[in-house]
All heavy atoms as an XYZ file, in Angstrom:
939
protein
N     132.415    143.574     53.954
C     131.036    143.945     54.190
C     130.483    143.052     55.285
O     130.723    141.862     55.311
C     130.227    143.754     52.898
C     128.767    144.038     53.069
S     127.899    144.094     51.504
C     127.095    142.528     51.508
N     129.718    143.668     56.202
C     129.073    142.884     57.249
C     127.565    142.988     57.094
O     127.045    144.029     56.702
C     129.511    143.370     58.629
O     129.084    144.684     58.844
N     126.895    141.897     57.385
C     125.441    141.841     57.280
C     124.866    141.772     58.678
O     125.299    140.979     59.498
C     124.989    140.608     56.455
C     123.479    140.529     56.398
C     125.574    140.657     55.053
N     123.884    142.653     58.941
C     123.198    142.649     60.229
C     121.709    142.628     59.938
O     121.139    143.632     59.515
C     123.572    143.893     61.035
O     122.822    143.958     62.225
N     121.096    141.479     60.149
C     119.678    141.340     59.814
C     119.505    141.430     58.314
O     120.059    140.654     57.570
N     118.773    142.440     57.848
C     118.593    142.635     56.414
C     119.330    143.879     55.928
O     119.007    144.416     54.881
C     117.106    142.715     56.086
O     116.541    143.829     56.750
N     120.335    144.362     56.697
C     121.132    145.534     56.324
C     122.574    145.123     56.100
O     123.101    144.264     56.794
C     121.062    146.598     57.426
C     119.675    147.115     57.787
C     119.770    148.076     58.966
C     119.033    147.805     56.608
N     123.235    145.759     55.128
C     124.645    145.484     54.834
C     125.457    146.754     55.033
O     125.055    147.829     54.584
C     124.811    144.978     53.410
S     124.057    143.375     53.136
N     126.637    146.603     55.675
C     127.475    147.746     55.998
C     128.851    147.587     55.371
O     129.357    146.479     55.204
C     127.608    147.881     57.525
C     126.285    148.116     58.202
C     125.547    147.044     58.697
C     125.772    149.386     58.324
C     124.328    147.247     59.323
C     124.556    149.601     58.946
C     123.827    148.525     59.451
N     129.482    148.722     55.077
C     130.830    148.732     54.517
C     131.812    148.212     55.555
O     131.750    148.595     56.732
C     131.201    150.151     54.091
S     132.901    150.313     53.509
N     132.754    147.343     55.104
C     133.744    146.769     56.020
C     134.795    147.784     56.432
O     135.423    147.634     57.481
C     134.408    145.551     55.377
O     135.002    145.925     54.144
N     134.960    148.876     55.681
C     135.982    149.873     56.007
C     135.447    150.995     56.904
O     136.078    151.347     57.894
C     136.563    150.463     54.721
N     134.294    151.569     56.544
C     133.812    152.748     57.297
C     132.498    152.514     58.037
O     132.085    153.344     58.837
C     133.673    153.949     56.366
S     132.321    153.816     55.173
N     131.800    151.401     57.785
C     130.550    151.109     58.487
C     129.320    151.752     57.880
O     128.227    151.673     58.444
N     129.451    152.400     56.721
C     128.325    153.036     56.052
C     127.325    151.975     55.579
O     127.704    150.874     55.196
C     128.841    153.851     54.854
C     127.721    154.550     54.111
O     126.874    155.178     54.712
N     127.732    154.425     52.792
N     126.041    152.304     55.602
C     125.013    151.416     55.089
C     125.144    151.360     53.575
O     125.138    152.393     52.902
C     123.619    151.921     55.482
C     122.419    151.111     55.018
C     122.450    149.725     55.631
C     121.138    151.817     55.386
N     125.270    150.161     53.033
C     125.456    149.987     51.593
C     124.126    149.933     50.868
O     123.120    149.445     51.401
C     126.251    148.711     51.311
C     127.686    148.698     51.835
C     128.304    147.331     51.644
C     128.523    149.775     51.156
N     124.142    150.446     49.635
C     122.945    150.416     48.805
C     122.600    148.983     48.427
O     123.477    148.148     48.244
C     123.160    151.228     47.520
C     123.334    152.715     47.796
O     122.773    153.193     48.795
O     124.021    153.377     47.004
N     121.318    148.721     48.314
C     120.861    147.391     47.902
C     121.055    147.286     46.392
O     120.733    148.217     45.651
C     119.398    147.220     48.266
C     118.859    145.867     47.941
C     118.338    145.223     49.178
N     117.844    143.884     48.888
C     117.985    142.904     49.713
N     118.595    143.099     50.850
N     117.515    141.719     49.434
N     121.593    146.168     45.935
C     121.807    145.933     44.509
C     121.194    144.594     44.120
O     120.832    143.792     44.978
C     123.324    145.948     44.152
C     123.916    147.321     44.386
C     124.084    144.902     44.948
N     121.125    144.344     42.821
C     120.578    143.074     42.329
C     121.490    141.922     42.736
O     122.693    142.104     42.888
C     120.449    143.129     40.827
C     119.447    144.142     40.358
C     119.434    144.183     38.842
N     118.638    145.305     38.400
C     117.531    145.197     37.699
N     117.100    144.004     37.334
N     116.854    146.253     37.344
N     120.928    140.731     42.881
C     121.728    139.577     43.306
C     122.866    139.219     42.341
O     123.872    138.671     42.757
C     120.717    138.435     43.379
C     119.394    139.089     43.520
C     119.499    140.412     42.827
N     122.726    139.556     41.051
C     123.770    139.196     40.091
C     124.971    140.141     40.131
O     125.999    139.867     39.516
C     123.200    139.115     38.672
C     122.631    140.449     38.200
O     122.356    141.335     39.002
N     122.425    140.566     36.907
N     124.899    141.274     40.860
C     126.031    142.192     41.014
C     126.940    141.620     42.100
O     126.491    141.326     43.204
C     125.545    143.613     41.381
C     126.715    144.546     41.622
C     124.629    144.165     40.306
N     128.242    141.475     41.783
C     129.154    140.810     42.728
C     129.812    141.766     43.707
O     130.221    141.356     44.785
C     130.253    140.053     41.966
O     130.949    140.965     41.122
C     129.656    138.930     41.136
N     129.933    143.057     43.374
C     130.635    144.000     44.243
C     129.815    145.278     44.411
O     129.205    145.767     43.458
C     132.000    144.350     43.629
O     132.680    145.265     44.438
N     129.837    145.817     45.630
C     129.147    147.070     45.932
C     130.198    148.084     46.370
O     130.949    147.825     47.314
C     128.107    146.904     47.057
C     127.130    145.785     46.736
C     127.370    148.209     47.317
C     126.230    145.425     47.896
N     130.264    149.227     45.706
C     131.217    150.270     46.080
C     130.553    151.197     47.087
O     129.456    151.713     46.855
C     131.662    151.076     44.841
O     132.232    150.164     43.906
C     132.686    152.124     45.215
N     131.228    151.433     48.213
C     130.713    152.324     49.262
C     130.664    153.745     48.729
O     131.627    154.231     48.118
C     131.615    152.243     50.495
S     131.101    153.348     51.825
N     129.556    154.441     48.959
C     129.404    155.819     48.476
C     130.183    156.818     49.316
O     130.390    157.951     48.892
C     127.912    156.223     48.461
O     127.375    156.046     49.770
C     127.128    155.393     47.469
N     130.669    156.418     50.494
C     131.423    157.315     51.369
C     132.927    157.169     51.149
O     133.631    158.131     50.849
C     131.085    157.069     52.856
C     129.580    157.250     53.112
C     131.910    157.958     53.779
C     129.052    158.646     52.858
N     133.452    155.952     51.300
C     134.910    155.754     51.243
C     135.383    155.089     49.947
O     136.580    154.873     49.779
C     135.383    154.953     52.455
S     134.820    153.225     52.451
N     134.458    154.755     49.061
C     134.747    154.145     47.756
C     135.382    152.759     47.858
O     135.984    152.280     46.906
C     135.646    155.067     46.910
C     135.129    156.483     46.732
C     133.709    156.543     46.179
O     133.384    155.842     45.239
N     132.864    157.360     46.776
N     135.264    152.095     48.989
C     135.803    150.744     49.162
C     134.868    149.737     48.497
O     133.658    149.764     48.744
C     135.947    150.402     50.659
O     136.772    151.356     51.276
C     136.501    149.001     50.859
N     135.421    148.839     47.660
C     134.572    147.788     47.087
C     134.282    146.722     48.137
O     135.160    146.319     48.888
C     135.406    147.234     45.929
C     136.805    147.623     46.225
C     136.767    148.828     47.116
N     133.015    146.294     48.216
C     132.579    145.274     49.171
C     131.893    144.165     48.403
O     131.197    144.397     47.407
C     131.589    145.873     50.179
C     132.224    146.871     51.110
O     132.735    146.501     52.142
N     132.197    148.158     50.751
N     132.061    142.935     48.877
C     131.397    141.795     48.267
C     129.894    141.893     48.521
O     129.450    142.301     49.606
C     131.938    140.497     48.877
C     131.386    139.257     48.241
C     131.934    138.000     48.885
O     132.935    138.080     49.616
O     131.331    136.943     48.657
N     129.113    141.550     47.510
C     127.657    141.601     47.638
C     127.176    140.403     48.443
O     127.067    139.299     47.936
C     126.995    141.610     46.256
C     125.488    141.737     46.341
O     124.925    141.875     47.425
N     124.837    141.691     45.207
N     126.879    140.636     49.729
C     126.366    139.586     50.611
C     124.909    139.819     50.994
O     124.444    139.296     51.997
C     127.219    139.489     51.883
C     128.575    138.902     51.601
O     128.740    138.125     50.673
N     129.564    139.289     52.393
N     124.220    140.661     50.215
C     122.810    140.858     50.503
C     122.102    139.518     50.403
O     122.395    138.725     49.510
C     122.178    141.837     49.505
C     122.440    143.277     49.784
C     123.365    144.060     49.186
C     121.754    144.113     50.713
N     123.306    145.327     49.687
C     122.324    145.393     50.627
C     120.722    143.906     51.626
C     121.894    146.454     51.400
C     120.297    144.968     52.396
C     120.883    146.226     52.283
N     121.142    139.252     51.282
C     120.392    137.991     51.182
C     119.681    137.901     49.829
O     119.135    138.882     49.341
C     119.379    138.078     52.318
C     119.907    139.115     53.249
C     120.724    140.051     52.424
N     119.738    136.733     49.212
C     119.103    136.528     47.897
C     117.585    136.500     48.026
O     116.873    136.981     47.175
C     119.585    135.227     47.266
C     121.084    135.132     47.112
C     121.593    136.041     46.024
C     123.065    135.812     45.755
N     123.944    136.842     46.245
N     117.104    135.914     49.097
C     115.666    135.853     49.343
C     115.409    136.238     50.792
O     116.289    136.172     51.640
C     115.093    134.443     49.103
O     115.721    133.540     50.003
C     115.293    134.004     47.668
N     114.198    136.626     51.050
C     113.812    136.968     52.413
C     112.433    136.383     52.660
O     111.516    136.587     51.869
C     113.782    138.494     52.599
C     113.523    138.917     54.013
C     113.657    140.432     54.190
O     113.875    141.153     53.242
N     113.510    140.885     55.398
N     112.308    135.623     53.726
C     111.044    134.996     54.079
C     110.420    135.771     55.228
O     111.073    136.047     56.220
C     111.259    133.533     54.498
O     111.940    132.858     53.438
C     109.950    132.848     54.787
N     109.165    136.117     55.063
C     108.428    136.838     56.102
C     107.291    135.953     56.566
O     106.505    135.469     55.758
C     107.886    138.182     55.556
C     107.070    138.891     56.617
C     109.010    139.058     55.063
N     107.221    135.743     57.865
C     106.147    134.944     58.446
C     105.230    135.876     59.234
O     105.689    136.614     60.088
C     106.715    133.881     59.391
C     107.694    132.921     58.735
S     106.893    131.736     57.675
C     106.078    130.720     58.865
N     103.939    135.830     58.920
C     102.958    136.647     59.628
C     101.920    135.716     60.231
O     101.346    134.881     59.528
C     102.273    137.656     58.684
C     103.296    138.619     58.090
C     101.189    138.426     59.426
C     102.720    139.569     57.076
N     101.703    135.867     61.521
C     100.670    135.066     62.165
C      99.309    135.690     61.900
O      99.172    136.915     61.847
C     100.926    134.982     63.659
C     102.178    134.209     64.005
C     102.347    134.081     65.504
O     101.560    134.588     66.278
N     103.397    133.382     65.903
N      98.311    134.869     61.740
C      96.963    135.338     61.460
C      96.471    136.290     62.554
O      95.765    137.245     62.276
C      96.010    134.142     61.322
C      94.608    134.504     60.899
C      94.530    135.007     59.470
O      95.364    134.670     58.648
N      93.537    135.805     59.177
N      96.895    136.051     63.793
C      96.447    136.899     64.903
C      96.997    138.324     64.804
O      96.476    139.233     65.429
C      96.863    136.280     66.233
O      98.272    136.168     66.307
N      98.051    138.531     64.008
C      98.620    139.869     63.853
C      97.831    140.719     62.867
O      98.009    141.931     62.808
C     100.077    139.776     63.400
N      96.956    140.106     62.093
C      96.166    140.821     61.096
C      94.815    141.200     61.672
O      94.259    140.481     62.485
C      95.972    139.945     59.858
C      97.248    139.478     59.163
C      96.906    138.479     58.075
C      98.018    140.652     58.600
N      94.268    142.353     61.233
C      92.944    142.725     61.731
C      91.887    141.733     61.242
O      91.897    141.317     60.101
C      92.696    144.118     61.156
C      93.761    144.372     60.178
C      94.833    143.353     60.361
N      91.027    141.359     62.129
C      89.990    140.393     61.770
C      88.914    141.062     60.925
O      88.765    142.275     60.908
C      89.362    139.804     63.027
O      88.658    140.803     63.721
N      88.167    140.253     60.237
C      87.100    140.803     59.397
C      86.032    141.467     60.248
O      85.434    142.452     59.840
C      86.490    139.724     58.521
O      85.948    138.700     59.326
N      85.789    140.947     61.454
C      84.783    141.580     62.320
C      85.249    142.950     62.781
O      84.451    143.871     62.909
C      84.472    140.692     63.519
O      85.619    140.522     64.329
N      86.554    143.112     63.005
C      87.081    144.419     63.392
C      86.971    145.398     62.234
O      86.600    146.549     62.418
C      88.537    144.298     63.851
C      89.234    145.583     64.275
C      88.509    146.211     65.462
C      90.673    145.306     64.636
N      87.260    144.943     61.017
C      87.148    145.815     59.855
C      85.712    146.273     59.644
O      85.465    147.378     59.192
C      87.676    145.104     58.611
C      89.165    145.250     58.462
C      89.662    144.661     57.153
N      90.387    143.451     57.504
C      90.123    142.245     57.073
N      89.170    142.048     56.217
N      90.822    141.214     57.470
N      84.735    145.402     59.973
C      83.334    145.782     59.816
C      82.947    146.878     60.797
O      82.080    147.691     60.517
C      82.433    144.567     60.019
C      82.490    143.581     58.883
C      81.638    142.369     59.176
C      81.806    141.318     58.095
N      81.059    140.096     58.406
N      83.594    146.907     61.966
C      83.278    147.908     62.982
C      83.852    149.273     62.653
O      83.407    150.272     63.163
C      83.813    147.459     64.343
C      83.103    146.279     64.921
C      83.707    145.905     66.262
C      83.076    144.661     66.826
N      83.698    144.265     68.087
N      84.864    149.331     61.798
C      85.551    150.584     61.497
C      84.879    151.319     60.333
O      85.452    151.476     59.272
C      87.018    150.326     61.170
C      87.831    149.859     62.333
C      89.270    149.717     61.939
C      90.122    149.344     63.126
N      91.522    149.226     62.765
N      83.658    151.741     60.514
C      82.946    152.491     59.493
C      82.615    153.873     60.042
O      82.346    154.038     61.225
C      81.648    151.799     59.096
C      81.859    150.562     58.278
N      82.372    150.601     57.003
C      81.653    149.258     58.556
C      82.465    149.372     56.539
N      82.033    148.535     57.459
N      82.633    154.849     59.176
C      82.231    156.194     59.549
C      80.787    156.400     59.121
O      80.389    155.984     58.035
C      83.110    157.236     58.854
O      84.423    157.110     59.278
N      80.021    157.014     59.969
C      78.645    157.319     59.650
C      78.466    158.823     59.650
O      78.931    159.510     60.555
C      77.696    156.692     60.683
C      77.735    155.192     60.668
C      78.478    154.500     61.596
C      77.037    154.483     59.704
C      78.521    153.117     61.588
C      77.084    153.102     59.683
C      77.827    152.419     60.623
N      77.829    159.328     58.623
C      77.565    160.750     58.515
C      76.086    160.961     58.776
O      75.241    160.382     58.093
C      77.953    161.284     57.115
C      77.609    162.759     56.993
C      79.421    161.040     56.850
N      75.790    161.785     59.772
C      74.401    162.072     60.105
C      73.937    163.213     59.223
O      74.560    164.271     59.177
C      74.281    162.454     61.577
C      72.869    162.731     62.009
C      72.817    163.142     63.460
C      71.427    163.518     63.861
N      71.383    164.073     65.197
N      72.859    163.002     58.525
C      72.318    164.065     57.689
C      70.855    164.268     58.065
O      70.158    163.329     58.436
C      72.447    163.717     56.207
O      71.776    162.524     55.925
N      70.442    165.491     57.971
C      69.057    165.808     58.306
C      68.116    165.298     57.240
O      68.500    165.024     56.108
N      66.850    165.170     57.607
C      65.867    164.697     56.632
C      65.196    165.856     55.908
O      64.237    165.674     55.187
C      64.822    163.811     57.313
C      64.117    164.517     58.459
O      64.397    165.708     58.694
O      63.286    163.872     59.113
N      65.720    167.065     56.113
C      65.193    168.224     55.415
C      64.049    168.912     56.138
O      63.621    169.979     55.739
N      63.527    168.301     57.191
C      62.421    168.903     57.929
C      62.958    169.952     58.896
O      64.003    169.766     59.514
C      61.653    167.843     58.712
C      60.969    166.828     57.829
C      60.264    165.792     58.674
C      59.634    164.741     57.793
N      59.059    163.659     58.596
N      62.256    171.038     59.016
C      62.637    172.103     59.947
C      62.522    171.573     61.371
O      61.519    170.971     61.739
C      61.704    173.306     59.759
C      62.152    174.568     60.462
C      63.380    175.195     59.836
O      63.597    175.025     58.642
O      64.118    175.871     60.575
N      63.544    171.754     62.163
C      63.534    171.336     63.553
C      64.036    169.930     63.780
O      64.110    169.484     64.913
N      64.384    169.198     62.720
C      64.879    167.833     62.885
C      66.247    167.878     63.551
O      67.124    168.615     63.137
C      64.966    167.139     61.538
N      66.421    167.106     64.610
C      67.702    167.056     65.310
C      67.937    168.217     66.251
O      69.035    168.390     66.753
N      66.931    169.023     66.497
C      67.076    170.172     67.387
C      66.404    169.883     68.731
O      65.459    169.106     68.814
C      66.432    171.420     66.776
C      67.095    171.880     65.499
C      66.400    173.088     64.896
O      65.172    173.198     65.011
O      67.104    173.911     64.308
N      66.909    170.526     69.754
C      66.319    170.418     71.085
C      65.772    171.789     71.483
O      66.244    172.821     71.011
C      67.370    169.963     72.090
N      64.795    171.780     72.365
C      64.177    173.023     72.816
C      64.777    173.438     74.145
O      64.968    172.619     75.039
C      62.664    172.817     72.963
C      61.799    174.056     73.099
C      61.904    174.924     71.865
C      60.349    173.643     73.319
N      65.105    174.727     74.287
C      65.684    175.214     75.534
C      64.978    176.495     75.978
O      64.339    177.171     75.176
C      67.188    175.473     75.370
C      67.520    176.594     74.408
S      69.273    176.872     74.199
C      69.728    177.566     75.729
N      65.086    176.770     77.263
C      64.480    177.973     77.842
C      65.453    179.139     77.703
O      66.225    179.439     78.600
C      64.131    177.738     79.316
C      63.152    176.620     79.568
C      61.797    176.898     78.929
O      61.289    178.013     78.993
N      61.234    175.889     78.302
N      65.412    179.778     76.552
C      66.271    180.924     76.263
C      65.447    181.894     75.434
O      64.805    181.511     74.466
C      67.511    180.470     75.484
C      68.495    181.564     75.160
C      69.281    182.026     76.379
O      69.533    181.220     77.286
O      69.646    183.214     76.403
N      65.458    183.162     75.785
C      64.647    184.159     75.080
C      65.275    184.513     73.743
O      66.485    184.685     73.631
C      64.489    185.406     75.933
N      64.432    184.636     72.746
C      64.880    185.044     71.412
C      65.310    186.517     71.473
O      64.567    187.363     71.983
C      63.741    184.856     70.402
S      64.109    185.509     68.763
N      66.492    186.856     70.953
C      66.930    188.245     70.997
C      66.126    189.163     70.083
O      66.136    190.385     70.262
C      68.390    188.189     70.548
C      68.557    186.900     69.831
C      67.522    185.978     70.374
N      65.374    188.613     69.141
C      64.607    189.434     68.203
C      63.172    189.673     68.672
O      62.713    190.809     68.733
C      64.614    188.781     66.829
C      64.005    189.629     65.736
C      64.175    188.967     64.383
C      63.585    189.849     63.298
N      63.664    189.208     61.985
N      62.446    188.575     69.048
C      61.026    188.719     69.383
C      60.722    188.447     70.857
O      59.563    188.489     71.258
C      60.171    187.819     68.498
S      60.306    186.059     68.903
N      61.731    188.109     71.657
C      61.577    187.849     73.095
C      60.783    186.573     73.412
O      60.351    186.384     74.549
C      60.920    189.057     73.812
C      61.667    190.361     73.671
C      62.963    190.396     74.462
O      63.009    189.825     75.548
O      63.916    191.017     73.964
N      60.579    185.692     72.433
C      59.908    184.420     72.702
C      60.763    183.648     73.724
O      61.988    183.597     73.587
C      59.738    183.628     71.400
C      58.949    182.376     71.551
N      57.582    182.361     71.770
C      59.323    181.072     71.530
C      57.163    181.120     71.864
N      58.195    180.307     71.723
N      60.149    183.035     74.762
C      60.933    182.452     75.857
C      61.669    181.145     75.526
O      62.509    180.708     76.309
C      59.891    182.208     76.948
C      58.598    182.067     76.226
C      58.711    182.953     75.012
N      61.389    180.515     74.395
C      62.043    179.247     74.053
C      62.714    179.346     72.680
O      62.248    180.064     71.800
C      61.022    178.101     74.007
C      60.370    177.820     75.339
C      59.338    176.721     75.226
O      58.685    176.588     74.176
O      59.205    175.984     76.214
N      63.820    178.580     72.546
C      64.529    178.519     71.272
C      64.967    177.087     71.020
O      65.261    176.347     71.958
C      65.755    179.433     71.267
C      65.403    180.894     71.329
S      66.740    181.931     70.783
C      66.751    181.592     69.055
N      64.993    176.697     69.747
C      65.572    175.418     69.360
C      67.083    175.607     69.218
O      67.549    176.682     68.840
C      65.010    174.941     68.016
C      63.603    174.409     68.100
C      62.560    175.098     67.507
C      63.334    173.204     68.740
C      61.262    174.610     67.571
C      62.047    172.714     68.804
C      61.017    173.417     68.222
O      59.740    172.929     68.293
N      67.829    174.548     69.521
C      69.276    174.611     69.304
C      69.788    173.254     68.852
O      69.173    172.221     69.091
C      70.013    175.068     70.568
C      70.115    174.004     71.642
C      71.245    173.219     71.757
C      69.068    173.793     72.548
C      71.337    172.244     72.737
C      69.154    172.830     73.524
C      70.291    172.058     73.611
O      70.379    171.091     74.578
N      70.916    173.286     68.157
C      71.615    172.063     67.755
C      73.107    172.367     67.784
O      73.530    173.515     67.630
C      71.180    171.595     66.369
O      71.503    172.563     65.400
N      73.886    171.332     68.000
C      75.331    171.476     68.095
C      75.980    170.765     66.911
O      75.643    169.630     66.596
C      75.834    170.862     69.404
C      77.318    170.993     69.597
C      77.775    170.373     70.914
O      77.035    169.544     71.475
O      78.864    170.718     71.358
N      76.903    171.444     66.233
C      77.619    170.859     65.101
C      79.110    171.140     65.252
O      79.509    172.157     65.828
C      77.113    171.403     63.743
C      75.724    170.911     63.430
C      77.160    172.902     63.704
N      79.926    170.229     64.731
C      81.378    170.395     64.758
C      81.795    170.911     63.387
O      81.953    170.160     62.447
C      82.071    169.061     65.072
C      83.551    169.182     65.306
C      83.874    169.931     66.591
O      83.214    169.738     67.600
N      84.869    170.788     66.537
N      81.977    172.224     63.271
C      82.284    172.851     61.990
C      83.789    172.997     61.778
O      84.257    173.016     60.659
C      81.643    174.242     61.915
C      80.152    174.248     62.119
S      79.252    173.679     60.696
C      79.496    175.030     59.595
N      84.522    173.144     62.862
C      85.962    173.367     62.783
C      86.693    172.086     63.149
O      86.093    171.032     63.264
C      86.333    174.513     63.722
C      85.657    175.827     63.281
C      85.740    176.896     64.322
N      84.820    176.557     65.423
C      84.912    177.053     66.630
N      85.859    177.879     66.941
N      84.052    176.710     67.558
N      88.001    172.153     63.298
C      88.758    170.947     63.631
C      88.359    170.416     65.001
O      87.774    171.114     65.817
C      90.255    171.193     63.565
O      90.612    172.443     64.042
N      88.688    169.152     65.232
C      88.237    168.445     66.433
C      88.787    169.040     67.713
O      88.177    168.902     68.767
C      88.606    166.972     66.341
N      89.937    169.710     67.654
C      90.510    170.273     68.875
C      89.945    171.654     69.194
O      90.342    172.284     70.165
C      92.035    170.321     68.790
C      92.532    171.225     67.682
O      91.763    171.496     66.745
O      93.695    171.659     67.758
N      89.036    172.146     68.379
C      88.382    173.425     68.648
C      86.942    173.170     69.069
O      86.404    172.090     68.884
C      88.423    174.300     67.391
C      89.838    174.656     66.980
C      89.875    175.563     65.774
O      88.903    176.308     65.556
O      90.879    175.520     65.062
N      86.332    174.187     69.630
C      84.970    174.049     70.130
C      83.949    173.853     69.029
O      84.225    174.043     67.846
N      82.759    173.456     69.416
C      81.685    173.228     68.453
C      80.907    174.519     68.217
O      81.071    175.508     68.919
C      80.750    172.136     68.967
O      80.242    172.504     70.222
N      80.052    174.493     67.212
C      79.186    175.629     66.888
C      77.773    175.281     67.327
O      77.267    174.206     67.015
C      79.217    175.912     65.376
O      80.558    176.219     65.002
C      78.315    177.067     65.003
N      77.144    176.177     68.068
C      75.759    175.999     68.509
C      74.883    176.848     67.601
O      75.096    178.047     67.457
C      75.559    176.436     69.977
C      76.588    175.778     70.900
C      74.133    176.141     70.434
C      76.497    174.291     70.973
N      73.894    176.207     66.986
C      72.954    176.910     66.111
C      71.636    177.087     66.855
O      71.091    176.126     67.391
C      72.733    176.118     64.826
C      73.966    176.033     63.964
C      73.670    175.273     62.704
N      74.799    175.342     61.808
C      74.882    174.675     60.690
N      73.906    173.879     60.319
N      75.953    174.797     59.933
N      71.129    178.297     66.868
C      69.876    178.621     67.539
C      68.835    179.015     66.493
O      69.160    179.626     65.478
C      70.069    179.794     68.506
C      71.008    179.492     69.648
C      72.354    179.860     69.580
C      70.560    178.858     70.792
C      73.221    179.590     70.622
C      71.422    178.598     71.843
C      72.746    178.957     71.746
O      73.602    178.693     72.786
N      67.546    178.664     66.780
C      66.442    179.043     65.900
C      65.202    179.288     66.754
O      64.852    178.466     67.601
C      66.167    177.933     64.891
C      65.046    178.268     63.907
C      64.803    177.123     62.946
N      64.352    175.909     63.619
C      63.086    175.659     63.954
N      62.132    176.542     63.717
N      62.767    174.516     64.546
N      64.573    180.402     66.519
C      63.347    180.742     67.248
C      62.155    180.070     66.569
O      61.970    180.218     65.359
C      63.139    182.255     67.275
S      61.611    182.752     68.108
N      61.315    179.333     67.339
C      60.157    178.676     66.733
C      59.044    179.655     66.356
O      58.195    179.340     65.523
C      59.682    177.698     67.812
C      60.181    178.250     69.085
C      61.445    179.000     68.760
N      59.056    180.858     66.935
C      57.989    181.824     66.670
C      58.292    182.689     65.450
O      57.523    182.708     64.496
C      57.779    182.721     67.897
C      56.641    183.695     67.751
C      56.467    184.498     69.009
C      55.331    185.504     68.834
N      55.241    186.387     69.994
N      59.436    183.363     65.457
C      59.749    184.292     64.353
C      60.736    183.716     63.339
O      60.943    184.305     62.279
C      60.267    185.620     64.898
S      61.935    185.524     65.618
N      61.392    182.581     63.657
C      62.323    181.968     62.713
C      63.723    182.580     62.730
O      64.544    182.227     61.898
N      63.968    183.497     63.666
C      65.292    184.119     63.755
C      66.372    183.049     64.033
O      66.164    182.170     64.867
C      65.307    185.176     64.870
C      66.629    185.808     65.097
N      67.220    186.605     64.165
C      67.481    185.769     66.169
C      68.394    187.026     64.631
N      68.562    186.533     65.842
N      67.501    183.112     63.287
C      68.569    182.131     63.448
C      69.878    182.852     63.732
O      70.140    183.939     63.177
C      68.750    181.298     62.168
C      67.561    180.445     61.819
C      67.834    179.707     60.521
C      66.625    178.888     60.116
N      66.859    178.162     58.848
N      70.681    182.244     64.585
C      72.037    182.749     64.811
C      72.911    181.617     65.352
O      72.403    180.591     65.780
C      72.053    183.972     65.737
C      71.596    183.696     67.143
C      72.529    183.448     68.154
C      70.240    183.708     67.484
C      72.112    183.193     69.439
C      69.830    183.456     68.773
C      70.757    183.205     69.756
N      74.217    181.815     65.274
C      75.183    180.826     65.713
C      76.028    181.373     66.859
O      76.225    182.588     66.944
C      76.145    180.436     64.575
C      75.445    179.773     63.422
O      74.390    179.164     63.602
N      76.012    179.878     62.254
N      76.533    180.494     67.675
C      77.491    180.847     68.742
C      78.572    179.776     68.756
O      78.283    178.584     68.658
C      76.792    180.937     70.083
N      79.827    180.208     68.865
C      80.948    179.267     68.930
C      81.328    179.001     70.364
O      81.450    179.909     71.168
C      82.164    179.811     68.175
C      81.908    179.859     66.683
O      81.330    178.947     66.119
N      82.344    180.918     66.038
N      81.523    177.734     70.700
C      81.981    177.357     72.044
C      83.478    177.559     72.138
O      84.210    177.325     71.254
C      81.665    175.896     72.327
C      80.216    175.725     72.733
O      79.515    176.676     72.958
N      79.805    174.480     72.798
């Protein structure tokens, strides 16, 4: 059996050997059935530098914020010069929302301030 880093291979065919408990003295290869001496490392030490870990300030920045309306009509809407298809009023409120997956276009919601007519358009 040969050891390369933290992997052990069969001395006859080169197959990766299964990991076994340290008290097992022989490992039989599942491919060629050759018995191999158990040379798996008994312990493994891992050293991690503090700089490799995300800092607490970075973790604080990784928050998702969900924007929700306050329930008032017209909150978060902008006014545009577009005629209402129902009452011909020259202005309409609109807002943009992402209803589908991120790689697809957004949905534009329109609302007439005069008659209240609402409709959606997909980009």
